[in-house]
C-alpha positions as CSV (number, residue, x, y, z in Angstrom):
1,M,24.7,11.0,30.9
2,R,21.8,9.7,28.9
3,R,22.0,10.0,25.1
4,I,19.4,9.7,22.4
5,Q,20.6,7.0,20.0
6,S,18.7,8.3,17.0
7,V,20.2,11.8,17.4
8,D,23.7,10.3,17.6
9,R,23.1,8.4,14.4
10,A,21.9,11.5,12.6
11,F,25.1,13.3,13.6
12,Q,27.2,10.3,12.4
13,I,25.5,10.6,9.1
14,L,26.1,14.3,8.8
15,R,29.7,14.0,9.8
16,Q,30.2,11.2,7.1
17,I,28.6,13.4,4.5
18,N,30.7,16.4,5.6
19,E,34.0,14.5,5.4
20,N,33.2,13.0,2.0
21,G,31.5,16.0,0.3
22,C,28.6,13.9,-0.8
23,S,27.6,10.2,-0.3
24,S,25.2,7.6,-1.3
25,I,23.1,5.6,1.1
26,S,25.2,2.5,0.6
27,E,28.4,4.5,1.2
28,I,27.1,6.0,4.4
29,S,25.8,2.6,5.5
30,E,29.1,0.9,5.0
31,D,31.2,3.7,6.6
32,I,29.2,4.0,9.9
33,G,27.7,0.5,10.2
34,L,24.0,1.2,9.9
35,S,21.5,-0.6,7.7
36,P,20.6,1.1,4.4
37,G,17.0,1.3,5.6
38,T,18.0,3.2,8.8
39,V,20.2,5.5,6.9
40,H,17.4,6.2,4.4
41,T,15.0,7.1,7.2
42,H,17.4,9.5,8.8
43,L,18.3,11.1,5.5
44,A,14.6,11.6,4.7
45,T,14.1,13.4,8.0
46,L,17.2,15.6,7.5
47,K,16.2,16.4,4.0
48,A,12.7,17.4,5.0
49,N,14.3,19.9,7.5
50,G,16.8,21.3,5.0
51,F,20.0,19.8,6.5
52,V,20.8,17.5,3.6
53,Q,19.9,17.8,0.0
54,Q,19.8,15.1,-2.6
55,E,21.3,15.0,-6.1
56,G,20.5,11.8,-7.9
57,E,21.6,9.0,-5.6
58,K,24.0,11.2,-3.6
59,Y,23.4,13.4,-0.5
60,K,25.2,16.5,0.6
61,L,24.8,19.0,3.4
62,G,21.9,21.3,3.0
63,M,21.6,25.1,2.8
64,E,19.9,25.2,6.3
65,F,23.4,25.0,7.8
66,I,24.4,28.4,6.4
67,P,22.5,30.6,8.9
68,F,23.6,28.3,11.8
69,S,27.3,28.6,10.8
70,E,27.1,32.4,10.4
71,R,25.4,32.7,13.8
72,V,28.0,30.6,15.5
73,R,30.9,32.4,13.9
74,G,29.4,35.8,14.6
75,Q,29.0,35.1,18.3
76,T,32.7,34.0,18.6
77,E,34.7,36.6,20.3
78,L,37.9,35.6,18.5
79,F,36.3,36.2,15.1
80,R,34.8,39.5,16.1
81,A,38.1,40.7,17.5
82,G,40.3,39.4,14.7
83,K,38.4,39.8,11.4
84,M,39.8,43.3,10.6
85,E,43.4,42.2,11.5
86,V,43.1,39.3,9.0
87,E,41.9,41.7,6.3
88,K,44.8,44.1,7.0
89,L,47.4,41.4,6.7
90,A,46.0,40.0,3.5
91,H,45.8,43.3,1.7
92,E,49.1,44.7,3.1
93,Y,51.1,41.7,1.9
94,D,48.9,40.5,-0.9
95,A,48.6,37.2,0.8
96,V,46.2,34.6,2.0
97,A,45.3,35.3,5.6
98,H,43.6,33.1,8.2
99,L,42.2,33.2,11.6
100,I,41.9,29.7,13.1
101,T,41.1,28.0,16.4
102,E,41.5,24.5,17.8
103,Y,38.3,22.5,18.5
104,Q,37.9,18.9,19.3
105,K,41.5,18.1,18.1
106,K,41.0,19.8,14.7
107,T,41.6,23.3,13.5
108,L,38.7,25.4,12.3
109,I,39.0,28.4,10.0
110,L,37.0,31.2,11.6
111,Y,37.9,33.6,8.8
112,E,39.9,33.6,5.6
113,T,40.5,36.3,3.1
114,F,42.8,37.0,0.1
115,G,44.9,39.9,-1.1
116,K,44.2,41.2,-4.6
117,D,46.8,39.1,-6.3
118,A,47.3,36.4,-3.6
119,I,48.7,33.1,-4.8
120,G,47.1,29.8,-3.9
121,K,43.4,30.8,-3.7
122,E,42.3,27.5,-5.3
123,I,44.2,25.5,-2.8
124,H,42.9,27.3,0.2
125,T,39.3,27.4,-1.1
126,K,39.4,23.6,-1.5
127,K,40.7,23.1,2.0
128,R,37.7,24.9,3.5
129,D,35.6,21.9,2.7
130,E,38.0,19.3,4.1
131,P,38.6,18.3,7.7
132,Q,41.5,20.4,9.1
133,V,43.4,17.8,11.0
134,H,46.9,18.6,9.8
135,T,47.7,20.8,12.8
136,H,51.3,19.7,12.8
137,C,52.3,21.2,9.5
138,T,50.5,24.6,9.1
139,A,51.9,27.8,10.5
140,G,48.8,28.6,12.5
141,G,48.3,25.0,13.6
142,K,51.9,24.8,15.0
143,A,51.5,28.2,16.7
144,I,48.5,26.8,18.5
145,L,50.1,23.4,19.3
146,A,53.1,25.2,20.8
147,H,50.8,26.8,23.4
148,L,48.5,23.9,24.2
149,P,49.1,21.7,27.3
150,E,51.4,18.8,26.4
151,S,48.7,16.3,27.2
152,R,46.4,18.0,24.6
153,V,49.1,17.9,22.0
154,E,49.6,14.2,22.7
155,Q,45.9,13.5,22.3
156,I,45.9,15.3,18.9
157,I,48.9,13.3,17.7
158,D,47.4,10.1,18.9
159,Q,44.2,10.7,17.1
160,H,45.5,12.1,13.8
161,G,49.1,11.1,13.7
162,L,51.8,13.1,11.8
163,P,51.0,12.3,8.2
164,T,53.3,13.3,5.3
165,Y,52.2,16.0,2.8
166,T,55.5,16.9,1.3
167,S,59.2,16.0,2.0
168,H,59.3,19.1,4.3
169,T,56.5,17.8,6.6
170,I,57.6,17.1,10.2
171,T,56.6,13.5,10.8
172,D,58.8,12.6,13.8
173,E,57.2,13.3,17.2
174,E,60.5,14.3,18.9
175,A,61.3,16.7,16.0
176,L,57.9,18.3,16.3
177,Y,58.3,18.9,20.0
178,E,61.6,20.6,19.3
179,E,59.9,22.8,16.7
180,L,57.2,23.7,19.3
181,D,59.9,24.8,21.7
182,R,61.4,27.1,19.1
183,I,58.0,28.5,18.4
184,R,57.3,29.4,22.0
185,D,60.7,31.1,22.2
186,Q,60.3,33.2,19.1
187,R,56.5,33.7,19.3
188,Y,55.8,32.7,15.7
189,A,55.7,29.5,13.6
190,V,56.7,28.9,10.0
191,N,55.2,26.4,7.5
192,N,58.1,25.8,5.2
193,E,56.3,24.1,2.2
194,E,55.1,21.5,4.7
195,V,51.6,21.1,3.2
196,V,52.0,22.2,-0.4
197,Y,55.2,22.6,-2.4
198,G,55.8,26.3,-3.3
199,N,53.6,27.6,-0.5
200,Q,55.0,29.1,2.7
201,G,53.3,30.5,5.8
202,I,53.9,32.2,9.0
203,G,51.6,32.3,12.0
204,A,51.4,33.7,15.6
205,P,49.3,32.5,18.6
206,I,46.6,34.5,20.2
207,I,46.8,34.2,23.9
208,D,44.2,35.0,26.5
209,K,44.7,36.7,29.9
210,N,45.1,33.3,31.6
211,E,48.0,32.3,29.2
212,G,45.7,29.9,27.3
213,V,45.8,29.9,23.5
214,L,42.6,31.1,21.8
215,G,43.8,30.5,18.2
216,A,46.2,31.9,15.7
217,I,46.5,34.3,12.9
218,S,48.6,33.5,9.8
219,I,49.5,34.5,6.3
220,S,50.8,32.4,3.4
221,G,52.2,33.1,0.0
222,P,54.8,31.9,-2.6
223,A,57.8,30.4,-1.0
224,N,60.2,31.9,-3.5
225,N,59.2,35.4,-2.5
226,W,59.2,34.8,1.2
227,R,62.7,33.6,2.0
228,G,65.5,35.0,4.1
229,E,65.3,38.3,6.0
230,Q,61.8,39.3,4.9
231,L,60.2,36.1,6.3
232,E,62.2,36.2,9.5
233,D,61.9,39.9,10.2
234,E,59.2,41.9,8.5
235,L,56.5,39.1,8.1
236,S,57.0,37.6,11.5
237,K,56.8,41.1,13.2
238,A,53.7,41.9,11.2
239,V,51.9,38.6,12.2
240,I,52.9,39.0,15.8
241,R,51.7,42.6,15.8
242,S,48.3,41.5,14.5
243,A,48.1,38.8,17.1
244,N,48.9,41.3,19.8
245,N,46.2,43.7,18.5
246,I,43.6,40.9,18.6
247,E,44.6,40.1,22.2
248,I,44.2,43.8,23.1
249,N,40.8,43.9,21.4
250,I,39.6,40.8,23.4
251,H,41.1,41.9,26.7
252,T,39.7,45.4,26.6
253,G,36.5,44.7,24.7
254,T,37.4,47.3,22.0
255,G,37.6,46.7,18.3
256,L,34.9,44.0,18.5
257,L,32.5,43.9,15.6
């Protein structure tokens, strides 16, 4: 398949800026191996079209991306079927609730909302702007991994590894596969302070009619409040119920926004 080199370069630049938040011409040049002059020419074109904006010597993504992202999200069936369920979970348990999907070996947050007194808002807001590659240690991420083909899981591990975030993070591949087996059996996954100390989550997969995984719904809150029977019983049932409701909405075409 033929490719246009200049377009590929523009996307390399956009991805570099996205991953770093903002970058200078020299930083972009060094990271992706293009000359400063070439980077400057691409940035000037992107800036003229609103896809990057300049602040001093730094460049960040432009506002023109906002209507694009809203359109993409709005046309996603999983988002339209799951938005209300995410809101119900967040407000019922005063938690942070997420709807996520896997795309190109990363997890994307399709929708996130917070209960009135939810703990951890700052942490989750910051994570929105960072690449979501830690699929192996979030509740929703593990729920998805457990229902992907093994070859896909291997590709994700090969590309991103199993980095450590806390002493609770699963970093051994064999241990992760054992965890994924348990998740398939019980239909939910737990993040036991595996990304941030003090924060615990629970997630359930959303499965399509062909037994493929579309994504996951999850909630998170303070670990001290979510231990024991409440986590294993009430919260797991609530998240599984929400996942089932989303599946019904998708399969029947009802409840879509």
